[in-house]
C-alpha positions in Angstrom: 135.5 114.9 122.1 137.4 112.2 124.4 140.6 112.2 123.5 140.4 108.2 124.0 137.4 107.0 122.9 136.2 102.9 124.4 134.4 101.6 121.4 132.7 98.2 121.0 132.1 95.3 118.2 129.3 92.8 119.3 129.8 89.6 117.7 127.1 87.1 117.6 125.4 83.6 116.9 122.3 83.3 115.2 119.8 81.8 118.3 117.1 81.0 116.1 114.7 83.3 116.6 115.0 87.1 116.5 113.5 88.2 119.9 116.8 85.8 121.5 119.1 87.2 119.4 118.1 90.9 120.3 117.9 89.8 123.8 121.3 88.6 122.9 122.4 92.2 121.4 120.4 93.7 124.4 122.9 91.9 126.9 125.6 92.3 125.0 125.7 96.1 124.5 125.7 96.2 128.6 128.2 93.7 129.1 130.2 95.7 127.0 129.3 99.3 128.8 130.6 97.7 131.7 133.4 97.5 130.4 133.7 101.0 129.7 132.3 100.9 125.9 130.7 104.4 124.4 130.2 103.4 121.6 129.0 100.0 120.0 128.3 98.7 116.9 126.7 95.1 115.9 126.7 93.0 113.5 124.7 93.3 109.8 121.2 92.6 110.4 121.7 91.8 113.4 118.6 90.4 114.4 118.1 87.8 111.8 119.7 85.3 110.3 121.6 86.3 107.0 118.4 85.1 104.6 120.3 86.4 101.6 121.7 83.0 101.3 118.2 81.9 99.9 115.2 83.8 98.0 112.6 83.9 100.1 109.7 86.2 99.7 108.6 85.0 103.4 111.8 86.9 104.9 110.3 90.8 103.9 108.3 89.9 107.0 111.9 90.9 109.4 111.7 94.6 108.0 110.8 97.4 110.6 110.6 101.0 110.1 113.2 103.0 111.4 113.0 105.0 113.8 109.2 103.9 114.4 109.4 100.4 114.6 109.9 98.2 118.0 114.0 97.3 117.3 114.9 101.0 116.8 112.8 102.3 120.0 114.4 99.6 121.9 117.6 100.4 121.2 117.4 104.3 122.0 116.2 102.9 125.7 119.4 101.0 125.6 121.2 103.9 124.7 119.6 105.9 127.2 119.9 103.5 129.8 123.7 102.9 129.6 124.7 106.5 127.7 126.3 104.6 124.7 126.2 105.5 121.1 124.8 102.5 119.0 124.8 101.4 115.7 121.8 99.2 115.2 121.9 97.1 111.1 118.5 96.3 110.3 116.2 94.9 107.5 114.4 98.5 106.8 110.8 99.0 105.4 110.3 102.1 104.1 107.2 101.5 103.0 105.5 98.6 101.4 107.7 97.0 98.9 110.5 98.9 99.8 113.2 97.4 101.5 116.5 98.9 102.3 119.4 97.4 104.2 120.3 99.7 106.9 122.4 101.0 109.9 120.4 103.3 112.8 122.9 105.4 114.6 121.7 106.1 118.4 123.5 109.1 120.2 124.1 108.5 124.0 121.1 110.0 125.4 119.2 108.1 123.6 118.5 110.4 120.4 117.7 109.1 116.9 120.7 110.4 115.1 120.0 109.0 111.6 120.8 106.1 109.1 122.8 104.7 106.6 121.1 102.9 103.6 123.9 100.4 101.9 124.3 101.7 98.8 126.4 98.5 97.2 123.8 95.8 96.9 125.6 92.4 95.8 124.2 89.5 93.6 125.7 86.6 93.8 125.3 82.8 95.0 125.1 83.0 98.9 124.2 86.5 99.0 121.5 87.0 97.2 121.0 90.3 98.1 119.3 92.3 95.2 116.1 90.3 95.8 115.9 92.1 99.5 117.2 95.3 99.1 117.0 98.5 97.2 120.1 100.5 96.3 120.6 103.3 99.3 119.6 106.7 98.3 121.4 108.9 101.3 124.7 109.0 99.8 127.5 108.7 102.8 126.5 110.4 105.5 128.5 111.5 108.7 126.8 111.9 112.7 127.7 113.8 115.2 128.1 111.9 118.6 129.1 111.8 121.5 132.2 110.7 121.2 132.7 111.9 117.6 132.1 111.8 113.9 130.7 108.8 112.9 130.2 106.8 109.6 128.8 103.7 108.3 129.7 101.5 105.8 127.9 98.5 105.4 129.1 94.5 104.4 130.0 94.2 100.5 130.2 98.2 101.0 134.3 97.4 101.9 135.0 96.6 98.5 134.2 100.0 97.2 136.8 102.4 97.9 134.9 105.8 96.9 132.4 105.4 100.1 135.1 105.0 102.2 136.6 108.1 100.7 134.0 110.1 101.2 132.9 109.0 104.4 136.5 110.4 105.5 135.3 113.7 103.2 132.7 114.3 105.5 135.2 114.3 108.6 134.1 110.9 110.2 136.6 109.7 112.8 135.6 106.1 113.2 133.6 104.1 110.7 131.9 100.9 111.8 131.8 98.1 109.2 128.7 96.0 110.1 129.1 92.5 108.0 127.7 88.9 107.2 130.7 87.5 105.6 132.1 83.5 104.8 134.7 81.6 104.8 136.2 80.7 101.1 134.5 83.7 99.0 136.2 87.2 100.5 138.3 86.0 103.5 141.6 86.6 102.8 140.3 90.6 102.0 139.1 90.6 105.7 142.2 91.5 107.3 143.7 93.5 103.7 140.2 95.8 102.7 139.8 97.6 106.3 143.1 98.1 107.2 143.6 99.8 104.0 140.8 101.8 103.9 142.1 103.1 107.3 145.0 103.9 106.1 144.1 105.5 103.0 141.4 107.5 104.5 143.2 108.2 108.2 140.8 107.4 110.6 139.3 104.4 112.6 137.8 101.4 111.1 135.7 98.8 113.5 134.4 96.0 111.4 132.1 93.2 112.6 131.1 90.0 110.9 129.1 87.0 112.8 129.8 83.5 113.3 128.4 80.0 112.8 126.6 78.3 110.1 123.1 79.3 109.5 120.2 76.9 108.6 119.6 78.7 105.6 123.0 77.5 103.6 126.3 76.3 104.1 127.9 80.0 104.3 130.0 79.7 107.4 130.5 82.9 108.9 134.0 83.4 110.3 134.1 86.4 112.8 137.2 87.8 113.3 136.2 91.4 114.0 138.4 94.2 114.9 139.6 97.5 115.3 142.0 99.0 113.5 144.2 102.2 113.4 144.7 105.0 110.8 148.1 103.3 111.0 146.4 99.9 109.9 147.5 98.2 112.8 144.9 96.1 114.7 143.9 97.4 118.3 144.5 94.6 119.8 143.5 90.7 118.7 140.8 90.6 116.6 137.6 88.1 117.8 137.6 84.7 117.6 136.4 82.9 114.4 134.1 80.6 115.6 133.0 82.3 119.2 130.3 85.2 120.2 132.7 87.7 121.6 132.1 91.4 122.4 135.6 93.7 121.4 136.2 96.7 123.7 139.3 98.7 122.7 140.4 102.0 123.5 140.9 104.7 120.3 143.6 107.4 120.4 141.8 109.9 118.7 144.9 112.1 118.9 146.3 109.6 116.4 144.3 111.1 114.0 146.1 114.7 113.5 149.8 112.9 114.2 148.6 110.5 110.9 147.1 113.3 109.0 150.2 115.5 109.6 152.7 113.2 108.6 151.2 111.7 105.8 149.2 114.5 104.2 146.7 112.5 101.5 143.7 115.1 101.9 145.9 118.2 101.5 147.4 116.4 98.6 144.5 114.9 96.7 143.9 115.9 93.4 139.7 116.1 92.6 140.4 117.9 89.4 141.7 115.1 87.8 139.6 112.1 89.1 136.7 113.4 86.7 136.6 110.1 85.0 135.8 108.3 88.1 132.4 109.6 87.9 131.6 108.8 84.9 129.1 105.6 84.2 
């Protein structure tokens, strides 16, 4: 694995249709790759609006099979063309009537590596996700990629420390958190939770948000995508809170060993005392 990993985040605004969103993302990936990005992550449910602002079965039409659907196949070609690892969040149809909020992971040679299905599903005003998604059933997988071990944790999941830790225990070196989060409800946590998770679990976190107000509701998505290192420090600046942006940053993977030697959290864990944490 390279000592320096150049990583990218794609922050998009809803364009009005699926086809142009996909085209926009493909173009942004190419631009990130031209800046040397070796791994790129898109935002949650990247090719659609954030339709969970309403409860409408018409949006089931946004589902696709993974990995056999057209967008996964396209992104495999994109990954291979540019030699980049891709994290691609989509609306997955496992079978008719069974849908998940999912992120596909594709290696730099275009090989499909697997998926993470969002485990924690909110159901509050403006985020009616239980109408659309079953809770994930694949646990917290970590993927061996050309840039190292990658984990994914989707949006609302960031409020739950257990999954962050599970990814660390599985050897994640970078965890991507693709999101759709808006001003007012949890913006004050945006610069708090992901740096705290990076510190507690001693890995890099790349967190992505969309921007703009979409026609389905008044949620104002505030962008501010960023990378944070295992000391809890931002790597460069966060992205704009109003505009589309491609964030490309160098992640020094040597820092992982430094921090784990200094703050030996994994050595000092006491799982023998945690039994109560897994009781219903």
